VOPAGU-2260 file (C-alpha; in pm, 1 decimal, decimal comma):
REM VOPAGU-2260
SITE   aa  ch    i         X         Y         Z
SITE  MET   A    0    1547,2   -3632,2    2135,1
SITE  ARG   A    1    1411,6   -3734,0    1793,0
SITE  SER   A    2    1266,6   -3448,0    1588,7
SITE  ASP   A    3     939,9   -3641,1    1554,6
SITE  ALA   A    4     885,6   -3708,3    1928,1
SITE  ALA   A    5     812,1   -3476,6    2219,8
SITE  GLU   A    6     799,8   -3487,5    2598,0
SITE  LEU   A    7     430,4   -3418,3    2659,8
SITE  ALA   A    8     214,0   -3401,5    2971,3
SITE  GLU   A    9    -123,4   -3443,0    2802,9
SITE  VAL   A   10    -330,0   -3406,1    2486,3
SITE  PHE   A   11    -700,3   -3331,6    2531,8
SITE  SER   A   12   -1000,9   -3136,6    2406,5
SITE  SER   A   13   -1149,0   -2853,2    2609,4
SITE  VAL   A   14   -1265,0   -2492,9    2600,3
SITE  GLN   A   15   -1016,2   -2208,9    2611,3
SITE  GLY   A   16   -1073,4   -2032,9    2942,4
SITE  GLU   A   17    -840,7   -1735,0    2905,4
SITE  GLY   A   18    -762,4   -1446,8    2673,8
SITE  LEU   A   19    -907,6   -1345,2    2338,7
SITE  LEU   A   20    -999,9   -1699,1    2232,4
SITE  LEU   A   21   -1209,6   -1738,7    2547,1
SITE  GLY   A   22   -1487,8   -1989,7    2487,3
SITE  CYS   A   23   -1335,4   -2148,2    2175,8
SITE  ARG   A   24   -1305,3   -2527,3    2171,0
SITE  GLN   A   25    -942,6   -2629,2    2125,0
SITE  VAL   A   26    -717,1   -2931,4    2108,1
SITE  PHE   A   27    -464,1   -2876,4    2386,8
SITE  ILE   A   28    -111,7   -3015,4    2351,6
SITE  ARG   A   29      66,8   -2958,5    2681,7
SITE  PHE   A   30     446,4   -2973,8    2671,6
SITE  LEU   A   31     663,6   -3064,2    2967,4
SITE  GLY   A   32     932,3   -2834,9    3103,4
SITE  CYS   A   33     949,7   -2465,2    3188,0
SITE  ASN   A   34    1233,9   -2217,6    3226,6
SITE  LEU   A   35    1048,6   -2009,9    3488,2
SITE  ARG   A   36     901,6   -2081,1    3832,2
SITE  CYS   A   37     613,5   -1838,7    3872,9
SITE  ASP   A   38     456,3   -1816,5    4216,7
SITE  TYR   A   39     102,5   -1851,1    4080,0
SITE  CYS   A   40     166,4   -2140,1    3840,1
SITE  ASP   A   41    -126,6   -2383,7    3837,2
SITE  THR   A   42      38,2   -2663,9    3637,0
SITE  ASN   A   43     290,4   -2925,4    3743,8
SITE  VAL   A   44     487,0   -2976,0    3422,9
SITE  GLY   A   45     829,9   -2844,6    3513,4
SITE  VAL   A   46    1003,7   -3181,9    3514,9
SITE  ALA   A   47    1004,2   -3481,9    3285,4
SITE  VAL   A   48     770,9   -3773,7    3349,9
SITE  ASP   A   49     757,4   -4115,9    3192,5
SITE  THR   A   50     407,3   -4095,0    3052,9
SITE  CYS   A   51     168,3   -3861,3    2873,2
SITE  ARG   A   52    -208,3   -3893,7    2898,0
SITE  MET   A   53    -399,8   -3869,3    2570,6
SITE  GLU   A   54    -776,6   -3829,5    2551,0
SITE  LEU   A   55    -940,0   -4076,8    2313,1
SITE  THR   A   56   -1277,9   -3905,6    2269,2
SITE  PRO   A   57   -1283,9   -3524,3    2267,6
SITE  GLY   A   58   -1402,4   -3382,8    2597,9
SITE  ARG   A   59   -1491,0   -3721,6    2751,6
SITE  HIS   A   60   -1185,7   -3766,7    2981,1
SITE  ASP   A   61   -1128,2   -4123,4    2858,3
SITE  PHE   A   62    -751,9   -4095,4    2881,3
SITE  ARG   A   63    -492,2   -4356,8    2796,8
SITE  MET   A   64    -129,5   -4336,4    2897,0
SITE  LEU   A   65     147,8   -4317,8    2638,6
SITE  ALA   A   66     518,8   -4350,8    2697,7
SITE  ASN   A   67     724,9   -4034,5    2665,1
SITE  PRO   A   68     849,1   -3909,1    2430,3
SITE  VAL   A   69     530,1   -3915,6    2221,3
SITE  ASP   A   70     568,9   -3969,2    1848,3
SITE  MET   A   71     425,6   -3690,4    1633,0
SITE  GLN   A   72     234,8   -3940,3    1421,9
SITE  GLN   A   73      31,8   -4043,1    1726,8
SITE  VAL   A   74     -79,1   -3682,2    1772,9
SITE  ILE   A   75    -151,0   -3637,4    1401,7
SITE  ALA   A   76    -353,3   -3959,6    1396,5
SITE  LEU   A   77    -562,6   -3833,3    1689,6
SITE  LEU   A   78    -623,7   -3500,6    1513,6
SITE  GLU   A   79    -729,4   -3676,8    1195,1
SITE  ARG   A   80    -971,3   -3900,2    1385,2
SITE  TRP   A   81   -1122,5   -3608,3    1575,1
SITE  GLN   A   82   -1150,1   -3395,2    1262,6
SITE  GLY   A   83   -1324,9   -3681,4    1084,1
SITE  GLY   A   84   -1554,6   -3785,9    1368,4
SITE  TRP   A   85   -1622,4   -3441,8    1515,9
SITE  PRO   A   86   -1585,2   -3198,0    1224,0
SITE  LYS   A   87   -1595,5   -2823,9    1294,7
SITE  VAL   A   88   -1592,7   -2878,3    1673,1
SITE  HIS   A   89   -1244,1   -2738,7    1729,4
SITE  HIS   A   90   -1140,1   -2383,3    1653,4
SITE  SER   A   91    -764,4   -2437,1    1685,8
SITE  ILE   A   92    -478,1   -2623,7    1848,3
SITE  SER   A   93    -336,3   -2472,7    2166,7
SITE  LEU   A   94      31,2   -2539,7    2232,5
SITE  THR   A   95      74,0   -2488,6    2604,8
SITE  GLY   A   96     289,1   -2605,1    2892,5
SITE  GLY   A   97     515,8   -2554,0    3064,1
SITE  GLU   A   98     682,7   -2357,1    2789,2
SITE  PRO   A   99     637,9   -2491,6    2435,5
SITE  LEU   A  100     921,3   -2281,7    2291,7
SITE  LEU   A  101    1174,1   -2485,8    2487,5
SITE  HIS   A  102    1098,0   -2745,0    2217,6
SITE  VAL   A  103    1149,6   -2506,5    1924,1
SITE  ASP   A  104    1346,5   -2743,6    1702,0
SITE  LEU   A  105    1075,0   -3003,7    1737,9
SITE  LEU   A  106     802,9   -2741,9    1676,4
SITE  HIS   A  107     976,7   -2641,9    1356,0
SITE  ALA   A  108     908,2   -2993,2    1230,0
SITE  TRP   A  109     561,8   -3033,4    1383,0
SITE  LEU   A  110     393,6   -2702,3    1303,9
SITE  PRO   A  111     334,2   -2744,3     928,3
SITE  ARG   A  112     161,9   -3077,9     989,4
SITE  LEU   A  113     -44,7   -2944,3    1279,6
SITE  ARG   A  114    -155,6   -2640,6    1077,6
SITE  ALA   A  115    -270,2   -2867,8     797,4
SITE  HIS   A  116    -554,8   -2961,4    1033,1
SITE  LEU   A  117    -625,1   -2651,0    1244,2
SITE  PRO   A  118    -481,0   -2305,1    1318,0
SITE  VAL   A  119    -217,8   -2299,1    1593,1
SITE  HIS   A  120    -243,5   -2096,8    1913,9
SITE  LEU   A  121      77,0   -2061,5    2117,8
SITE  GLU   A  122      57,9   -1997,7    2492,9
SITE  THR   A  123     397,2   -1875,7    2610,0
SITE  ASN   A  124     575,4   -1704,1    2896,9
SITE  GLY   A  125     720,2   -1458,4    2646,7
SITE  VAL   A  126    1090,0   -1470,1    2731,1
SITE  LEU   A  127    1240,5   -1671,4    2442,7
SITE  PRO   A  128    1245,2   -1432,6    2144,7
SITE  ALA   A  129    1511,2   -1619,2    1948,3
SITE  ALA   A  130    1309,5   -1939,0    1966,7
SITE  LEU   A  131     990,1   -1763,3    1859,9
SITE  ALA   A  132    1166,6   -1610,2    1559,9
SITE  LYS   A  133    1233,6   -1960,1    1424,8
SITE  VAL   A  134     864,8   -2056,9    1413,2
SITE  VAL   A  135     654,2   -1739,2    1422,6
SITE  LYS   A  136     556,4   -1771,9    1054,7
SITE  GLU   A  137     391,1   -2105,5    1137,7
SITE  ILE   A  138     183,0   -1968,7    1429,6
SITE  ASP   A  139    -158,9   -1807,5    1390,1
SITE  TYR   A  140    -228,1   -1678,1    1741,7
SITE  ILE   A  141       1,1   -1595,0    2032,7
SITE  SER   A  142    -102,2   -1549,9    2394,4
SITE  MET   A  143     203,8   -1403,4    2560,5
SITE  ASP   A  144     255,3   -1339,8    2929,9
SITE  ILE   A  145     428,1   -1040,7    3078,9
SITE  LYS   A  146     540,4   -1167,3    3417,3
SITE  LEU   A  147     482,3    -892,5    3670,4
SITE  PRO   A  148     729,2    -913,3    3962,2
SITE  SER   A  149     457,4    -874,9    4225,4
SITE  SER   A  150     250,6   -1175,8    4117,1
SITE  SER   A  151     504,1   -1403,4    3945,8
SITE  GLY   A  152     808,2   -1355,0    4168,7
SITE  GLU   A  153    1017,5   -1311,8    3850,9
SITE  THR   A  154    1198,5    -978,8    3871,1
SITE  SER   A  155    1430,9    -942,2    3570,8
SITE  LEU   A  156    1229,6   -1025,2    3257,9
SITE  TRP   A  157    1133,9    -683,9    3117,8
SITE  GLU   A  158    1399,6    -674,4    2844,6
SITE  HIS   A  159    1324,0   -1033,0    2741,3
SITE  HIS   A  160     953,6    -948,6    2714,2
SITE  GLN   A  161    1024,4    -644,0    2499,0
SITE  GLU   A  162    1239,8    -842,7    2258,0
SITE  PHE   A  163     974,1   -1113,1    2245,1
SITE  LEU   A  164     698,7    -862,2    2168,0
SITE  GLU   A  165     895,2    -728,9    1873,4
SITE  VAL   A  166     897,9   -1077,1    1720,2
SITE  ALA   A  167     541,5   -1168,1    1825,9
SITE  ALA   A  168     396,9    -865,0    1646,3
SITE  ALA   A  169     422,7   -1068,6    1323,9
SITE  ALA   A  170     136,8   -1291,4    1447,1
SITE  ASP   A  171    -208,4   -1221,6    1592,3
SITE  THR   A  172     -83,6   -1154,8    1945,8
SITE  ALA   A  173    -247,8   -1068,7    2276,2
SITE  VAL   A  174     -65,2   -1005,2    2602,8
SITE  LYS   A  175    -172,6   -1135,1    2944,3
SITE  VAL   A  176     -69,8   -1013,8    3288,9
SITE  VAL   A  177    -166,0   -1199,5    3607,4
SITE  VAL   A  178    -240,3    -959,8    3892,1
SITE  ASN   A  179    -317,1    -986,7    4261,7
SITE  ALA   A  180    -353,4    -758,7    4561,7
SITE  SER   A  181      21,5    -692,8    4568,8
SITE  THR   A  182      37,7    -570,7    4208,7
SITE  GLU   A  183     155,7    -210,4    4190,5
SITE  HIS   A  184      32,1      53,0    3948,3
SITE  TRP   A  185     374,9     113,9    3797,3
SITE  GLU   A  186     387,9    -248,9    3682,4
SITE  LEU   A  187      75,4    -211,0    3470,1
SITE  GLU   A  188     195,5     121,1    3334,4
SITE  ARG   A  189     532,9     -22,1    3237,4
SITE  ALA   A  190     374,3    -325,2    3070,5
SITE  ALA   A  191     124,7    -110,2    2881,1
SITE  ARG   A  192     392,2     132,2    2760,5
SITE  MET   A  193     607,9    -157,9    2644,4
SITE  ILE   A  194     319,2    -288,9    2435,6
SITE  ALA   A  195     231,1      57,5    2303,5
SITE  CYS   A  196     584,6     109,9    2173,7
SITE  ILE   A  197     527,4    -186,2    1941,8
SITE  ASP   A  198     152,5    -177,1    1872,4
SITE  ALA   A  199     -91,6      29,4    2078,3
SITE  ASP   A  200    -379,8    -176,2    1936,3
SITE  MET   A  201    -241,1    -504,7    2069,3
SITE  PRO   A  202    -489,8    -636,1    2329,7
SITE  LEU   A  203    -390,1    -657,7    2694,8
SITE  ILE   A  204    -569,5    -908,4    2916,6
SITE  ILE   A  205    -565,7    -842,8    3291,4
SITE  GLN   A  206    -616,6   -1179,7    3460,5
SITE  PRO   A  207    -684,3   -1183,7    3834,4
SITE  GLU   A  208    -498,8   -1456,8    4019,5
SITE  THR   A  209    -735,4   -1732,8    4129,6
SITE  ALA   A  210    -674,5   -1938,0    4443,9
SITE  THR   A  211    -735,6   -2312,4    4463,8
SITE  ASP   A  212   -1069,7   -2244,2    4636,7
SITE  LEU   A  213   -1163,4   -2019,4    4339,2
SITE  THR   A  214   -1142,3   -1694,2    4533,6
SITE  ILE   A  215    -993,8   -1399,0    4346,0
SITE  ARG   A  216    -677,3   -1257,7    4502,2
SITE  ILE   A  217    -749,7    -894,2    4423,0
SITE  SER   A  218   -1046,3    -669,3    4497,3
SITE  PRO   A  219   -1288,6    -554,4    4225,5
SITE  LEU   A  220   -1173,8    -196,2    4285,3
SITE  GLY   A  221    -811,0    -301,0    4247,6
SITE  LEU   A  222    -891,3    -456,3    3911,5
SITE  MET   A  223   -1073,5    -145,3    3795,8
SITE  GLU   A  224    -782,1      76,7    3891,3
SITE  LEU   A  225    -533,8    -139,0    3702,2
SITE  GLN   A  226    -758,5    -141,8    3395,6
SITE  GLU   A  227    -785,0     237,8    3406,0
SITE  ILE   A  228    -406,8     275,8    3410,1
SITE  ALA   A  229    -357,5      47,7    3109,9
SITE  ALA   A  230    -656,3     186,3    2917,5
SITE  ALA   A  231    -501,4     533,1    2924,2
SITE  ILE   A  232    -218,6     389,8    2712,4
SITE  LEU   A  233    -367,4     102,7    2507,2
SITE  ALA   A  234    -677,6      79,4    2291,0
SITE  ASP   A  235    -795,6    -264,8    2405,1
SITE  VAL   A  236    -767,6    -361,6    2772,0
SITE  ARG   A  237    -988,3    -635,9    2915,4
SITE  ILE   A  238   -1034,2    -806,2    3253,6
SITE  ILE   A  239   -1081,5   -1181,5    3202,3
SITE  PRO   A  240   -1051,5   -1442,4    3481,2
SITE  GLN   A  241    -967,0   -1810,6    3429,7
SITE  THR   A  242   -1322,3   -1901,9    3337,8
SITE  HIS   A  243   -1256,0   -2272,8    3275,4
SITE  ARG   A  244   -1175,8   -2322,3    3642,2
SITE  PHE   A  245   -1517,5   -2190,2    3747,5
SITE  ILE   A  246   -1707,4   -2438,0    3529,1
SITE  GLY   A  247   -1487,0   -2735,6    3611,0
SITE  LEU   A  248   -1307,7   -2778,7    3279,0
SITE  LEU   A  249    -946,6   -2884,9    3227,7
């Protein structure tokens, strides 16, 4: 793979629907490939595909298809055009996936040029600390998952998450946990204590799992109880659903 080209699923403009940057307009660059297979995953970017779709006009869904891998200059050219034609519309660039850190060597080359246009927000599954260490100085915001066994089906990631948090503390980081009716109280307590050992002021976002029909897979009382457990340990604990799905945004 050339250092100036990436396997991408899509590039588009939308509103961030999760976490602390909720409601901010972002340029989303979605990378292909993931090293996990979470039960609740709502994207289909685990395997390579021949084409990437790139939005021509921000937020208008006028996509054109590009051959993978996509040259960095094509992405930079799009950013420059959007920044010139729609100045001050976008808050930041969201690197999402899949798992962007699987492409760390490429990101090392891309990030300085991306940040010349907008701050960079990394959305990550939080299990690749060595990769993050290579690029963390070029990232402004991190939204990191802690994969709870009950909701994700991933059962052996706690140590990886802790190591990742230690590196992520160098950036403006928030942690997200996806919960459902099967989530147990000890999971939230363990996640909260892990965060508190590094920075008790680091925000924790409790995100209820949302079904395809937009029903929430946990009761309101269940959410309140989980928030109470985490709030006894951390200073900033919030319940935020995937709001973009409720208003029909990408």
